[in-house]
N, C-alpha and C positions, 0 to 999 in steps of 0.2 A: 504494499499500499504506499503510495506516495504521500508527501506533505499536503497536497492539494485535496486529497480524497478525505471525506468526512464519514466515519462509520455510521451505519443505519441507527437511528434513534438518538443521535447526539444532539445536544441542546445548543448548538453553536451555528450562527448564520453562515452561509457559504462563503461570504466575503470577509469573514473574521480574521483569517489568517491561521497559520499552524499552530501558534502558541496559545490560542484562546482557550482551548479545552484544558490545557495544563493550568492556566491561571485560575479557572473555575475550580479545578480540583484542588489547587493550593488553598483557596479560600475555604473550601470545605474542610480541609485537613486543619487549617489554622483555627477554624471555628470549633472543631472537636477538641482540639488541645485546650483552647481557651475554656470550654465548658468543663473539661476534665480538671483543670487547675482550679476553677471556681468551686467545684463540688469538693475537691480535696481540701482547699482552704476552709470552706464552711464547715466541713466535717471536723477538721482539726479545732476550729474555734468552739464548736459545739462540745467536743470532747474535753477541752480545757474548761469550759463553763461547768460541765457536769462534774468533773474532778474537783473543781474549786468549790462548788456547792456541796459536794459530798465531804469536804474537809481534807482532801488529800494533800493540800498545799500547806496545811497548818504545821508549824514547827512544834515538835513535842519535846 
């Protein structure tokens, strides 16, 4: 397949050029990474809050 051909079902206009599909895929990957980081950070904050409320950070 040459650079000018677009696979069937691709969401890229015919005049977009060869790198357009890769740019779309890169945005999807960046979005997934951003969501994963957000979930990890939120779960860490929730874990610290639960530990704090349970008194695990109190010096004995």
